[in-house]
mmCIF entry with sequence, helices, sheets and N, C-alpha, C, O atoms, coordinates in Angstrom:
data_MODEL
# 
_entry.id   MODEL 
# 
_entity.id                         1 
_entity.type                       polymer 
_entity.pdbx_number_of_molecules   1 
# 
_entity_poly.entity_id                      1 
_entity_poly.type                           'polypeptide(L)' 
_entity_poly.nstd_linkage                   no 
_entity_poly.nstd_monomer                   no 
_entity_poly.pdbx_seq_one_letter_code       MTVYLTFPVAMFWISNPDDWFESCVIQHKRELWPPEKEGQHQELEEFKERIWKQQE 
_entity_poly.pdbx_seq_one_letter_code_can   MTVYLTFPVAMFWISNPDDWFESCVIQHKRELWPPEKEGQHQELEEFKERIWKQQE 
_entity_poly.pdbx_strand_id                 A 
# 
loop_
_entity_poly_seq.entity_id 
_entity_poly_seq.num 
_entity_poly_seq.mon_id 
_entity_poly_seq.hetero 
1 1  MET n 
1 2  THR n 
1 3  VAL n 
1 4  TYR n 
1 5  LEU n 
1 6  THR n 
1 7  PHE n 
1 8  PRO n 
1 9  VAL n 
1 10 ALA n 
1 11 MET n 
1 12 PHE n 
1 13 TRP n 
1 14 ILE n 
1 15 SER n 
1 16 ASN n 
1 17 PRO n 
1 18 ASP n 
1 19 ASP n 
1 20 TRP n 
1 21 PHE n 
1 22 GLU n 
1 23 SER n 
1 24 CYS n 
1 25 VAL n 
1 26 ILE n 
1 27 GLN n 
1 28 HIS n 
1 29 LYS n 
1 30 ARG n 
1 31 GLU n 
1 32 LEU n 
1 33 TRP n 
1 34 PRO n 
1 35 PRO n 
1 36 GLU n 
1 37 LYS n 
1 38 GLU n 
1 39 GLY n 
1 40 GLN n 
1 41 HIS n 
1 42 GLN n 
1 43 GLU n 
1 44 LEU n 
1 45 GLU n 
1 46 GLU n 
1 47 PHE n 
1 48 LYS n 
1 49 GLU n 
1 50 ARG n 
1 51 ILE n 
1 52 TRP n 
1 53 LYS n 
1 54 GLN n 
1 55 GLN n 
1 56 GLU n 
# 
_struct_asym.id          A 
_struct_asym.entity_id   1 
# 
loop_
_struct_conf.conf_type_id 
_struct_conf.id 
_struct_conf.pdbx_PDB_helix_id 
_struct_conf.beg_label_comp_id 
_struct_conf.beg_label_asym_id 
_struct_conf.beg_label_seq_id 
_struct_conf.pdbx_beg_PDB_ins_code 
_struct_conf.end_label_comp_id 
_struct_conf.end_label_asym_id 
_struct_conf.end_label_seq_id 
_struct_conf.pdbx_end_PDB_ins_code 
_struct_conf.beg_auth_comp_id 
_struct_conf.beg_auth_asym_id 
_struct_conf.beg_auth_seq_id 
_struct_conf.end_auth_comp_id 
_struct_conf.end_auth_asym_id 
_struct_conf.end_auth_seq_id 
_struct_conf.pdbx_PDB_helix_class 
_struct_conf.details 
_struct_conf.pdbx_PDB_helix_length 
HELX_P HELX_P1 AA1 THR A 2  ? SER A 15 ? THR A 2  SER A 15 1 ? 14 
HELX_P HELX_P2 AA2 ASP A 18 ? TRP A 20 ? ASP A 18 TRP A 20 1 ? 3  
HELX_P HELX_P3 AA3 PHE A 21 ? ILE A 26 ? PHE A 21 ILE A 26 3 ? 6  
HELX_P HELX_P4 AA4 GLN A 27 ? LEU A 32 ? GLN A 27 LEU A 32 1 ? 6  
HELX_P HELX_P5 AA5 GLN A 40 ? GLN A 55 ? GLN A 40 GLN A 55 1 ? 16 
# 
_struct_conf_type.id          HELX_P 
_struct_conf_type.criteria    ? 
_struct_conf_type.reference   ? 
# 
loop_
_atom_site.group_PDB 
_atom_site.id 
_atom_site.type_symbol 
_atom_site.label_atom_id 
_atom_site.label_alt_id 
_atom_site.label_comp_id 
_atom_site.label_asym_id 
_atom_site.label_entity_id 
_atom_site.label_seq_id 
_atom_site.pdbx_PDB_ins_code 
_atom_site.Cartn_x 
_atom_site.Cartn_y 
_atom_site.Cartn_z 
_atom_site.occupancy 
_atom_site.B_iso_or_equiv 
_atom_site.pdbx_formal_charge 
_atom_site.auth_seq_id 
_atom_site.auth_comp_id 
_atom_site.auth_asym_id 
_atom_site.auth_atom_id 
_atom_site.pdbx_PDB_model_num 
ATOM 1   N N  . MET A 1 1  ? -20.246 -30.862 -14.114 1.00 0.00 ? 1  MET A N  1 
ATOM 2   C CA . MET A 1 1  ? -20.367 -29.531 -13.601 1.00 0.00 ? 1  MET A CA 1 
ATOM 3   C C  . MET A 1 1  ? -19.424 -29.351 -12.315 1.00 0.00 ? 1  MET A C  1 
ATOM 4   O O  . MET A 1 1  ? -18.875 -28.277 -12.071 1.00 0.00 ? 1  MET A O  1 
ATOM 5   N N  . THR A 1 2  ? -19.294 -30.415 -11.571 1.00 0.00 ? 2  THR A N  1 
ATOM 6   C CA . THR A 1 2  ? -18.403 -30.346 -10.407 1.00 0.00 ? 2  THR A CA 1 
ATOM 7   C C  . THR A 1 2  ? -16.974 -30.132 -10.794 1.00 0.00 ? 2  THR A C  1 
ATOM 8   O O  . THR A 1 2  ? -16.288 -29.305 -10.194 1.00 0.00 ? 2  THR A O  1 
ATOM 9   N N  . VAL A 1 3  ? -16.508 -30.848 -11.772 1.00 0.00 ? 3  VAL A N  1 
ATOM 10  C CA . VAL A 1 3  ? -15.161 -30.647 -12.323 1.00 0.00 ? 3  VAL A CA 1 
ATOM 11  C C  . VAL A 1 3  ? -14.973 -29.264 -12.868 1.00 0.00 ? 3  VAL A C  1 
ATOM 12  O O  . VAL A 1 3  ? -13.929 -28.649 -12.650 1.00 0.00 ? 3  VAL A O  1 
ATOM 13  N N  . TYR A 1 4  ? -15.986 -28.744 -13.592 1.00 0.00 ? 4  TYR A N  1 
ATOM 14  C CA . TYR A 1 4  ? -15.955 -27.418 -14.152 1.00 0.00 ? 4  TYR A CA 1 
ATOM 15  C C  . TYR A 1 4  ? -15.742 -26.353 -13.031 1.00 0.00 ? 4  TYR A C  1 
ATOM 16  O O  . TYR A 1 4  ? -14.977 -25.409 -13.229 1.00 0.00 ? 4  TYR A O  1 
ATOM 17  N N  . LEU A 1 5  ? -16.393 -26.495 -11.895 1.00 0.00 ? 5  LEU A N  1 
ATOM 18  C CA . LEU A 1 5  ? -16.288 -25.566 -10.799 1.00 0.00 ? 5  LEU A CA 1 
ATOM 19  C C  . LEU A 1 5  ? -15.037 -25.826 -9.918  1.00 0.00 ? 5  LEU A C  1 
ATOM 20  O O  . LEU A 1 5  ? -14.468 -24.880 -9.373  1.00 0.00 ? 5  LEU A O  1 
ATOM 21  N N  . THR A 1 6  ? -14.620 -27.065 -9.781  1.00 0.00 ? 6  THR A N  1 
ATOM 22  C CA . THR A 1 6  ? -13.500 -27.372 -8.891  1.00 0.00 ? 6  THR A CA 1 
ATOM 23  C C  . THR A 1 6  ? -12.207 -26.932 -9.500  1.00 0.00 ? 6  THR A C  1 
ATOM 24  O O  . THR A 1 6  ? -11.322 -26.489 -8.769  1.00 0.00 ? 6  THR A O  1 
ATOM 25  N N  . PHE A 1 7  ? -12.043 -27.026 -10.800 1.00 0.00 ? 7  PHE A N  1 
ATOM 26  C CA . PHE A 1 7  ? -10.737 -26.710 -11.410 1.00 0.00 ? 7  PHE A CA 1 
ATOM 27  C C  . PHE A 1 7  ? -10.312 -25.251 -11.126 1.00 0.00 ? 7  PHE A C  1 
ATOM 28  O O  . PHE A 1 7  ? -9.184  -25.078 -10.663 1.00 0.00 ? 7  PHE A O  1 
ATOM 29  N N  . PRO A 1 8  ? -11.091 -24.211 -11.354 1.00 0.00 ? 8  PRO A N  1 
ATOM 30  C CA . PRO A 1 8  ? -10.645 -22.810 -11.050 1.00 0.00 ? 8  PRO A CA 1 
ATOM 31  C C  . PRO A 1 8  ? -10.371 -22.636 -9.543  1.00 0.00 ? 8  PRO A C  1 
ATOM 32  O O  . PRO A 1 8  ? -9.399  -21.985 -9.160  1.00 0.00 ? 8  PRO A O  1 
ATOM 33  N N  . VAL A 1 9  ? -11.204 -23.204 -8.721  1.00 0.00 ? 9  VAL A N  1 
ATOM 34  C CA . VAL A 1 9  ? -11.001 -23.064 -7.268  1.00 0.00 ? 9  VAL A CA 1 
ATOM 35  C C  . VAL A 1 9  ? -9.708  -23.717 -6.879  1.00 0.00 ? 9  VAL A C  1 
ATOM 36  O O  . VAL A 1 9  ? -8.929  -23.121 -6.136  1.00 0.00 ? 9  VAL A O  1 
ATOM 37  N N  . ALA A 1 10 ? -9.443  -24.903 -7.341  1.00 0.00 ? 10 ALA A N  1 
ATOM 38  C CA . ALA A 1 10 ? -8.193  -25.572 -7.046  1.00 0.00 ? 10 ALA A CA 1 
ATOM 39  C C  . ALA A 1 10 ? -6.966  -24.811 -7.516  1.00 0.00 ? 10 ALA A C  1 
ATOM 40  O O  . ALA A 1 10 ? -5.986  -24.705 -6.779  1.00 0.00 ? 10 ALA A O  1 
ATOM 41  N N  . MET A 1 11 ? -7.003  -24.286 -8.717  1.00 0.00 ? 11 MET A N  1 
ATOM 42  C CA . MET A 1 11 ? -5.921  -23.561 -9.293  1.00 0.00 ? 11 MET A CA 1 
ATOM 43  C C  . MET A 1 11 ? -5.665  -22.222 -8.439  1.00 0.00 ? 11 MET A C  1 
ATOM 44  O O  . MET A 1 11 ? -4.513  -21.852 -8.212  1.00 0.00 ? 11 MET A O  1 
ATOM 45  N N  . PHE A 1 12 ? -6.679  -21.580 -8.020  1.00 0.00 ? 12 PHE A N  1 
ATOM 46  C CA . PHE A 1 12 ? -6.559  -20.442 -7.232  1.00 0.00 ? 12 PHE A CA 1 
ATOM 47  C C  . PHE A 1 12 ? -5.910  -20.810 -5.878  1.00 0.00 ? 12 PHE A C  1 
ATOM 48  O O  . PHE A 1 12 ? -5.022  -20.102 -5.402  1.00 0.00 ? 12 PHE A O  1 
ATOM 49  N N  . TRP A 1 13 ? -6.343  -21.880 -5.288  1.00 0.00 ? 13 TRP A N  1 
ATOM 50  C CA . TRP A 1 13 ? -5.838  -22.354 -3.977  1.00 0.00 ? 13 TRP A CA 1 
ATOM 51  C C  . TRP A 1 13 ? -4.382  -22.720 -4.069  1.00 0.00 ? 13 TRP A C  1 
ATOM 52  O O  . TRP A 1 13 ? -3.619  -22.437 -3.145  1.00 0.00 ? 13 TRP A O  1 
ATOM 53  N N  . ILE A 1 14 ? -3.965  -23.354 -5.173  1.00 0.00 ? 14 ILE A N  1 
ATOM 54  C CA . ILE A 1 14 ? -2.583  -23.827 -5.300  1.00 0.00 ? 14 ILE A CA 1 
ATOM 55  C C  . ILE A 1 14 ? -1.673  -22.620 -5.673  1.00 0.00 ? 14 ILE A C  1 
ATOM 56  O O  . ILE A 1 14 ? -0.567  -22.522 -5.141  1.00 0.00 ? 14 ILE A O  1 
ATOM 57  N N  . SER A 1 15 ? -2.092  -21.739 -6.536  1.00 0.00 ? 15 SER A N  1 
ATOM 58  C CA . SER A 1 15 ? -1.206  -20.703 -7.064  1.00 0.00 ? 15 SER A CA 1 
ATOM 59  C C  . SER A 1 15 ? -1.283  -19.379 -6.330  1.00 0.00 ? 15 SER A C  1 
ATOM 60  O O  . SER A 1 15 ? -0.696  -18.404 -6.799  1.00 0.00 ? 15 SER A O  1 
ATOM 61  N N  . ASN A 1 16 ? -1.983  -19.289 -5.190  1.00 0.00 ? 16 ASN A N  1 
ATOM 62  C CA . ASN A 1 16 ? -2.137  -18.041 -4.488  1.00 0.00 ? 16 ASN A CA 1 
ATOM 63  C C  . ASN A 1 16 ? -1.821  -18.236 -2.949  1.00 0.00 ? 16 ASN A C  1 
ATOM 64  O O  . ASN A 1 16 ? -2.713  -18.169 -2.104  1.00 0.00 ? 16 ASN A O  1 
ATOM 65  N N  . PRO A 1 17 ? -0.557  -18.470 -2.653  1.00 0.00 ? 17 PRO A N  1 
ATOM 66  C CA . PRO A 1 17 ? -0.218  -18.653 -1.247  1.00 0.00 ? 17 PRO A CA 1 
ATOM 67  C C  . PRO A 1 17 ? -0.192  -17.283 -0.534  1.00 0.00 ? 17 PRO A C  1 
ATOM 68  O O  . PRO A 1 17 ? 0.220   -16.287 -1.128  1.00 0.00 ? 17 PRO A O  1 
ATOM 69  N N  . ASP A 1 18 ? -0.616  -17.237 0.695   1.00 0.00 ? 18 ASP A N  1 
ATOM 70  C CA . ASP A 1 18 ? -0.632  -15.982 1.459   1.00 0.00 ? 18 ASP A CA 1 
ATOM 71  C C  . ASP A 1 18 ? 0.762   -15.538 1.823   1.00 0.00 ? 18 ASP A C  1 
ATOM 72  O O  . ASP A 1 18 ? 1.008   -14.332 1.832   1.00 0.00 ? 18 ASP A O  1 
ATOM 73  N N  . ASP A 1 19 ? 1.692   -16.421 2.124   1.00 0.00 ? 19 ASP A N  1 
ATOM 74  C CA . ASP A 1 19 ? 3.042   -16.049 2.501   1.00 0.00 ? 19 ASP A CA 1 
ATOM 75  C C  . ASP A 1 19 ? 3.748   -15.275 1.381   1.00 0.00 ? 19 ASP A C  1 
ATOM 76  O O  . ASP A 1 19 ? 4.473   -14.320 1.657   1.00 0.00 ? 19 ASP A O  1 
ATOM 77  N N  . TRP A 1 20 ? 3.544   -15.677 0.117   1.00 0.00 ? 20 TRP A N  1 
ATOM 78  C CA . TRP A 1 20 ? 4.105   -14.941 -1.000  1.00 0.00 ? 20 TRP A CA 1 
ATOM 79  C C  . TRP A 1 20 ? 3.600   -13.520 -1.022  1.00 0.00 ? 20 TRP A C  1 
ATOM 80  O O  . TRP A 1 20 ? 4.374   -12.581 -1.212  1.00 0.00 ? 20 TRP A O  1 
ATOM 81  N N  . PHE A 1 21 ? 2.283   -13.354 -0.826  1.00 0.00 ? 21 PHE A N  1 
ATOM 82  C CA . PHE A 1 21 ? 1.633   -11.993 -0.900  1.00 0.00 ? 21 PHE A CA 1 
ATOM 83  C C  . PHE A 1 21 ? 2.239   -11.181 0.229   1.00 0.00 ? 21 PHE A C  1 
ATOM 84  O O  . PHE A 1 21 ? 2.666   -10.049 0.001   1.00 0.00 ? 21 PHE A O  1 
ATOM 85  N N  . GLU A 1 22 ? 2.290   -11.712 1.417   1.00 0.00 ? 22 GLU A N  1 
ATOM 86  C CA . GLU A 1 22 ? 2.795   -10.991 2.591   1.00 0.00 ? 22 GLU A CA 1 
ATOM 87  C C  . GLU A 1 22 ? 4.223   -10.567 2.396   1.00 0.00 ? 22 GLU A C  1 
ATOM 88  O O  . GLU A 1 22 ? 4.570   -9.419  2.676   1.00 0.00 ? 22 GLU A O  1 
ATOM 89  N N  . SER A 1 23 ? 5.049   -11.449 1.931   1.00 0.00 ? 23 SER A N  1 
ATOM 90  C CA . SER A 1 23 ? 6.522   -11.199 1.854   1.00 0.00 ? 23 SER A CA 1 
ATOM 91  C C  . SER A 1 23 ? 6.888   -10.277 0.670   1.00 0.00 ? 23 SER A C  1 
ATOM 92  O O  . SER A 1 23 ? 7.820   -9.480  0.781   1.00 0.00 ? 23 SER A O  1 
ATOM 93  N N  . CYS A 1 24 ? 6.193   -10.377 -0.413  1.00 0.00 ? 24 CYS A N  1 
ATOM 94  C CA . CYS A 1 24 ? 6.598   -9.636  -1.616  1.00 0.00 ? 24 CYS A CA 1 
ATOM 95  C C  . CYS A 1 24 ? 5.764   -8.342  -1.776  1.00 0.00 ? 24 CYS A C  1 
ATOM 96  O O  . CYS A 1 24 ? 6.320   -7.244  -1.810  1.00 0.00 ? 24 CYS A O  1 
ATOM 97  N N  . VAL A 1 25 ? 4.474   -8.479  -1.869  1.00 0.00 ? 25 VAL A N  1 
ATOM 98  C CA . VAL A 1 25 ? 3.627   -7.295  -2.200  1.00 0.00 ? 25 VAL A CA 1 
ATOM 99  C C  . VAL A 1 25 ? 3.598   -6.316  -1.035  1.00 0.00 ? 25 VAL A C  1 
ATOM 100 O O  . VAL A 1 25 ? 3.830   -5.125  -1.245  1.00 0.00 ? 25 VAL A O  1 
ATOM 101 N N  . ILE A 1 26 ? 3.322   -6.771  0.185   1.00 0.00 ? 26 ILE A N  1 
ATOM 102 C CA . ILE A 1 26 ? 3.228   -5.872  1.273   1.00 0.00 ? 26 ILE A CA 1 
ATOM 103 C C  . ILE A 1 26 ? 4.549   -5.194  1.579   1.00 0.00 ? 26 ILE A C  1 
ATOM 104 O O  . ILE A 1 26 ? 4.577   -3.998  1.866   1.00 0.00 ? 26 ILE A O  1 
ATOM 105 N N  . GLN A 1 27 ? 5.642   -5.937  1.524   1.00 0.00 ? 27 GLN A N  1 
ATOM 106 C CA . GLN A 1 27 ? 6.964   -5.379  1.773   1.00 0.00 ? 27 GLN A CA 1 
ATOM 107 C C  . GLN A 1 27 ? 7.295   -4.352  0.659   1.00 0.00 ? 27 GLN A C  1 
ATOM 108 O O  . GLN A 1 27 ? 7.880   -3.316  0.974   1.00 0.00 ? 27 GLN A O  1 
ATOM 109 N N  . HIS A 1 28 ? 6.966   -4.578  -0.559  1.00 0.00 ? 28 HIS A N  1 
ATOM 110 C CA . HIS A 1 28 ? 7.234   -3.646  -1.678  1.00 0.00 ? 28 HIS A CA 1 
ATOM 111 C C  . HIS A 1 28 ? 6.443   -2.367  -1.493  1.00 0.00 ? 28 HIS A C  1 
ATOM 112 O O  . HIS A 1 28 ? 6.941   -1.266  -1.728  1.00 0.00 ? 28 HIS A O  1 
ATOM 113 N N  . LYS A 1 29 ? 5.192   -2.534  -1.064  1.00 0.00 ? 29 LYS A N  1 
ATOM 114 C CA . LYS A 1 29 ? 4.313   -1.370  -0.798  1.00 0.00 ? 29 LYS A CA 1 
ATOM 115 C C  . LYS A 1 29 ? 4.942   -0.477  0.331   1.00 0.00 ? 29 LYS A C  1 
ATOM 116 O O  . LYS A 1 29 ? 4.943   0.751   0.238   1.00 0.00 ? 29 LYS A O  1 
ATOM 117 N N  . ARG A 1 30 ? 5.445   -1.112  1.340   1.00 0.00 ? 30 ARG A N  1 
ATOM 118 C CA . ARG A 1 30 ? 6.039   -0.337  2.436   1.00 0.00 ? 30 ARG A CA 1 
ATOM 119 C C  . ARG A 1 30 ? 7.305   0.369   1.975   1.00 0.00 ? 30 ARG A C  1 
ATOM 120 O O  . ARG A 1 30 ? 7.632   1.439   2.488   1.00 0.00 ? 30 ARG A O  1 
ATOM 121 N N  . GLU A 1 31 ? 8.004   -0.193  1.042   1.00 0.00 ? 31 GLU A N  1 
ATOM 122 C CA . GLU A 1 31 ? 9.214   0.482   0.545   1.00 0.00 ? 31 GLU A CA 1 
ATOM 123 C C  . GLU A 1 31 ? 8.903   1.659   -0.301  1.00 0.00 ? 31 GLU A C  1 
ATOM 124 O O  . GLU A 1 31 ? 9.605   2.668   -0.242  1.00 0.00 ? 31 GLU A O  1 
ATOM 125 N N  . LEU A 1 32 ? 7.834   1.563   -1.118  1.00 0.00 ? 32 LEU A N  1 
ATOM 126 C CA . LEU A 1 32 ? 7.420   2.649   -2.002  1.00 0.00 ? 32 LEU A CA 1 
ATOM 127 C C  . LEU A 1 32 ? 6.801   3.791   -1.222  1.00 0.00 ? 32 LEU A C  1 
ATOM 128 O O  . LEU A 1 32 ? 7.119   4.953   -1.478  1.00 0.00 ? 32 LEU A O  1 
ATOM 129 N N  . TRP A 1 33 ? 5.941   3.495   -0.293  1.00 0.00 ? 33 TRP A N  1 
ATOM 130 C CA . TRP A 1 33 ? 5.193   4.516   0.488   1.00 0.00 ? 33 TRP A CA 1 
ATOM 131 C C  . TRP A 1 33 ? 5.478   4.298   1.975   1.00 0.00 ? 33 TRP A C  1 
ATOM 132 O O  . TRP A 1 33 ? 4.698   3.623   2.646   1.00 0.00 ? 33 TRP A O  1 
ATOM 133 N N  . PRO A 1 34 ? 6.565   4.844   2.507   1.00 0.00 ? 34 PRO A N  1 
ATOM 134 C CA . PRO A 1 34 ? 6.814   4.626   3.946   1.00 0.00 ? 34 PRO A CA 1 
ATOM 135 C C  . PRO A 1 34 ? 5.782   5.423   4.749   1.00 0.00 ? 34 PRO A C  1 
ATOM 136 O O  . PRO A 1 34 ? 5.179   6.374   4.251   1.00 0.00 ? 34 PRO A O  1 
ATOM 137 N N  . PRO A 1 35 ? 5.591   4.994   6.043   1.00 0.00 ? 35 PRO A N  1 
ATOM 138 C CA . PRO A 1 35 ? 4.646   5.727   6.826   1.00 0.00 ? 35 PRO A CA 1 
ATOM 139 C C  . PRO A 1 35 ? 5.126   7.160   7.133   1.00 0.00 ? 35 PRO A C  1 
ATOM 140 O O  . PRO A 1 35 ? 6.326   7.429   7.190   1.00 0.00 ? 35 PRO A O  1 
ATOM 141 N N  . GLU A 1 36 ? 4.201   8.025   7.319   1.00 0.00 ? 36 GLU A N  1 
ATOM 142 C CA . GLU A 1 36 ? 4.590   9.423   7.571   1.00 0.00 ? 36 GLU A CA 1 
ATOM 143 C C  . GLU A 1 36 ? 5.261   9.601   8.941   1.00 0.00 ? 36 GLU A C  1 
ATOM 144 O O  . GLU A 1 36 ? 4.944   8.877   9.885   1.00 0.00 ? 36 GLU A O  1 
ATOM 145 N N  . LYS A 1 37 ? 6.131   10.503  9.043   1.00 0.00 ? 37 LYS A N  1 
ATOM 146 C CA . LYS A 1 37 ? 6.813   10.788  10.315  1.00 0.00 ? 37 LYS A CA 1 
ATOM 147 C C  . LYS A 1 37 ? 5.899   11.721  11.134  1.00 0.00 ? 37 LYS A C  1 
ATOM 148 O O  . LYS A 1 37 ? 5.000   12.352  10.577  1.00 0.00 ? 37 LYS A O  1 
ATOM 149 N N  . GLU A 1 38 ? 6.119   11.803  12.396  1.00 0.00 ? 38 GLU A N  1 
ATOM 150 C CA . GLU A 1 38 ? 5.299   12.584  13.342  1.00 0.00 ? 38 GLU A CA 1 
ATOM 151 C C  . GLU A 1 38 ? 5.322   14.070  12.914  1.00 0.00 ? 38 GLU A C  1 
ATOM 152 O O  . GLU A 1 38 ? 4.252   14.666  12.791  1.00 0.00 ? 38 GLU A O  1 
ATOM 153 N N  . GLY A 1 39 ? 6.429   14.654  12.695  1.00 0.00 ? 39 GLY A N  1 
ATOM 154 C CA . GLY A 1 39 ? 6.538   16.115  12.427  1.00 0.00 ? 39 GLY A CA 1 
ATOM 155 C C  . GLY A 1 39 ? 6.345   16.531  10.987  1.00 0.00 ? 39 GLY A C  1 
ATOM 156 O O  . GLY A 1 39 ? 6.299   17.721  10.675  1.00 0.00 ? 39 GLY A O  1 
ATOM 157 N N  . GLN A 1 40 ? 6.231   15.545  10.104  1.00 0.00 ? 40 GLN A N  1 
ATOM 158 C CA . GLN A 1 40 ? 6.101   15.835  8.704   1.00 0.00 ? 40 GLN A CA 1 
ATOM 159 C C  . GLN A 1 40 ? 4.854   16.621  8.370   1.00 0.00 ? 40 GLN A C  1 
ATOM 160 O O  . GLN A 1 40 ? 4.919   17.558  7.574   1.00 0.00 ? 40 GLN A O  1 
ATOM 161 N N  . HIS A 1 41 ? 3.748   16.280  8.938   1.00 0.00 ? 41 HIS A N  1 
ATOM 162 C CA . HIS A 1 41 ? 2.516   16.978  8.714   1.00 0.00 ? 41 HIS A CA 1 
ATOM 163 C C  . HIS A 1 41 ? 2.617   18.415  9.218   1.00 0.00 ? 41 HIS A C  1 
ATOM 164 O O  . HIS A 1 41 ? 2.184   19.333  8.522   1.00 0.00 ? 41 HIS A O  1 
ATOM 165 N N  . GLN A 1 42 ? 3.175   18.634  10.401  1.00 0.00 ? 42 GLN A N  1 
ATOM 166 C CA . GLN A 1 42 ? 3.350   19.968  10.972  1.00 0.00 ? 42 GLN A CA 1 
ATOM 167 C C  . GLN A 1 42 ? 4.235   20.837  10.087  1.00 0.00 ? 42 GLN A C  1 
ATOM 168 O O  . GLN A 1 42 ? 3.939   22.016  9.891   1.00 0.00 ? 42 GLN A O  1 
ATOM 169 N N  . GLU A 1 43 ? 5.312   20.277  9.551   1.00 0.00 ? 43 GLU A N  1 
ATOM 170 C CA . GLU A 1 43 ? 6.242   20.976  8.730   1.00 0.00 ? 43 GLU A CA 1 
ATOM 171 C C  . GLU A 1 43 ? 5.497   21.465  7.411   1.00 0.00 ? 43 GLU A C  1 
ATOM 172 O O  . GLU A 1 43 ? 5.695   22.595  6.965   1.00 0.00 ? 43 GLU A O  1 
ATOM 173 N N  . LEU A 1 44 ? 4.675   20.606  6.841   1.00 0.00 ? 44 LEU A N  1 
ATOM 174 C CA . LEU A 1 44 ? 3.829   20.932  5.672   1.00 0.00 ? 44 LEU A CA 1 
ATOM 175 C C  . LEU A 1 44 ? 2.923   22.143  6.014   1.00 0.00 ? 44 LEU A C  1 
ATOM 176 O O  . LEU A 1 44 ? 2.832   23.095  5.239   1.00 0.00 ? 44 LEU A O  1 
ATOM 177 N N  . GLU A 1 45 ? 2.289   22.088  7.134   1.00 0.00 ? 45 GLU A N  1 
ATOM 178 C CA . GLU A 1 45 ? 1.352   23.142  7.506   1.00 0.00 ? 45 GLU A CA 1 
ATOM 179 C C  . GLU A 1 45 ? 2.111   24.449  7.648   1.00 0.00 ? 45 GLU A C  1 
ATOM 180 O O  . GLU A 1 45 ? 1.628   25.471  7.159   1.00 0.00 ? 45 GLU A O  1 
ATOM 181 N N  . GLU A 1 46 ? 3.286   24.475  8.297   1.00 0.00 ? 46 GLU A N  1 
ATOM 182 C CA . GLU A 1 46 ? 4.127   25.676  8.421   1.00 0.00 ? 46 GLU A CA 1 
ATOM 183 C C  . GLU A 1 46 ? 4.580   26.201  7.093   1.00 0.00 ? 46 GLU A C  1 
ATOM 184 O O  . GLU A 1 46 ? 4.617   27.416  6.898   1.00 0.00 ? 46 GLU A O  1 
ATOM 185 N N  . PHE A 1 47 ? 4.923   25.347  6.184   1.00 0.00 ? 47 PHE A N  1 
ATOM 186 C CA . PHE A 1 47 ? 5.317   25.735  4.852   1.00 0.00 ? 47 PHE A CA 1 
ATOM 187 C C  . PHE A 1 47 ? 4.143   26.473  4.150   1.00 0.00 ? 47 PHE A C  1 
ATOM 188 O O  . PHE A 1 47 ? 4.315   27.532  3.546   1.00 0.00 ? 47 PHE A O  1 
ATOM 189 N N  . LYS A 1 48 ? 2.951   25.857  4.263   1.00 0.00 ? 48 LYS A N  1 
ATOM 190 C CA . LYS A 1 48 ? 1.765   26.513  3.671   1.00 0.00 ? 48 LYS A CA 1 
ATOM 191 C C  . LYS A 1 48 ? 1.531   27.920  4.194   1.00 0.00 ? 48 LYS A C  1 
ATOM 192 O O  . LYS A 1 48 ? 1.255   28.867  3.458   1.00 0.00 ? 48 LYS A O  1 
ATOM 193 N N  . GLU A 1 49 ? 1.656   27.990  5.487   1.00 0.00 ? 49 GLU A N  1 
ATOM 194 C CA . GLU A 1 49 ? 1.516   29.396  6.155   1.00 0.00 ? 49 GLU A CA 1 
ATOM 195 C C  . GLU A 1 49 ? 2.464   30.399  5.589   1.00 0.00 ? 49 GLU A C  1 
ATOM 196 O O  . GLU A 1 49 ? 2.085   31.529  5.280   1.00 0.00 ? 49 GLU A O  1 
ATOM 197 N N  . ARG A 1 50 ? 3.737   29.979  5.449   1.00 0.00 ? 50 ARG A N  1 
ATOM 198 C CA . ARG A 1 50 ? 4.759   30.896  4.934   1.00 0.00 ? 50 ARG A CA 1 
ATOM 199 C C  . ARG A 1 50 ? 4.443   31.319  3.552   1.00 0.00 ? 50 ARG A C  1 
ATOM 200 O O  . ARG A 1 50 ? 4.616   32.491  3.218   1.00 0.00 ? 50 ARG A O  1 
ATOM 201 N N  . ILE A 1 51 ? 3.960   30.375  2.680   1.00 0.00 ? 51 ILE A N  1 
ATOM 202 C CA . ILE A 1 51 ? 3.641   30.698  1.346   1.00 0.00 ? 51 ILE A CA 1 
ATOM 203 C C  . ILE A 1 51 ? 2.472   31.710  1.323   1.00 0.00 ? 51 ILE A C  1 
ATOM 204 O O  . ILE A 1 51 ? 2.519   32.701  0.595   1.00 0.00 ? 51 ILE A O  1 
ATOM 205 N N  . TRP A 1 52 ? 1.453   31.453  2.107   1.00 0.00 ? 52 TRP A N  1 
ATOM 206 C CA . TRP A 1 52 ? 0.274   32.336  2.141   1.00 0.00 ? 52 TRP A CA 1 
ATOM 207 C C  . TRP A 1 52 ? 0.723   33.755  2.598   1.00 0.00 ? 52 TRP A C  1 
ATOM 208 O O  . TRP A 1 52 ? 0.257   34.751  2.045   1.00 0.00 ? 52 TRP A O  1 
ATOM 209 N N  . LYS A 1 53 ? 1.618   33.842  3.595   1.00 0.00 ? 53 LYS A N  1 
ATOM 210 C CA . LYS A 1 53 ? 2.097   35.130  4.017   1.00 0.00 ? 53 LYS A CA 1 
ATOM 211 C C  . LYS A 1 53 ? 2.856   35.867  2.925   1.00 0.00 ? 53 LYS A C  1 
ATOM 212 O O  . LYS A 1 53 ? 2.702   37.076  2.751   1.00 0.00 ? 53 LYS A O  1 
ATOM 213 N N  . GLN A 1 54 ? 3.688   35.112  2.181   1.00 0.00 ? 54 GLN A N  1 
ATOM 214 C CA . GLN A 1 54 ? 4.497   35.750  1.137   1.00 0.00 ? 54 GLN A CA 1 
ATOM 215 C C  . GLN A 1 54 ? 3.557   36.274  0.001   1.00 0.00 ? 54 GLN A C  1 
ATOM 216 O O  . GLN A 1 54 ? 3.826   37.329  -0.574  1.00 0.00 ? 54 GLN A O  1 
ATOM 217 N N  . GLN A 1 55 ? 2.517   35.574  -0.302  1.00 0.00 ? 55 GLN A N  1 
ATOM 218 C CA . GLN A 1 55 ? 1.554   35.936  -1.351  1.00 0.00 ? 55 GLN A CA 1 
ATOM 219 C C  . GLN A 1 55 ? 0.780   37.177  -0.943  1.00 0.00 ? 55 GLN A C  1 
ATOM 220 O O  . GLN A 1 55 ? 0.416   37.982  -1.801  1.00 0.00 ? 55 GLN A O  1 
ATOM 221 N N  . GLU A 1 56 ? 0.524   37.347  0.329   1.00 0.00 ? 56 GLU A N  1 
ATOM 222 C CA . GLU A 1 56 ? -0.221  38.501  0.775   1.00 0.00 ? 56 GLU A CA 1 
ATOM 223 C C  . GLU A 1 56 ? 0.642   39.712  0.704   1.00 0.00 ? 56 GLU A C  1 
ATOM 224 O O  . GLU A 1 56 ? 0.196   40.809  1.041   1.00 0.00 ? 56 GLU A O  1 
# 
């Protein structure tokens, strides 16, 4: 039973290094979804207001 439980834990520990996750996955996520800029939210709100005024 000990070998049965030790094998999956050992394989997870060997094949899942944190540095790989940090360097590849987190970096790729930041490239796909960059953080929002300060004025970006304000520009969106102004655009919505212009559209609402045009529709009225």
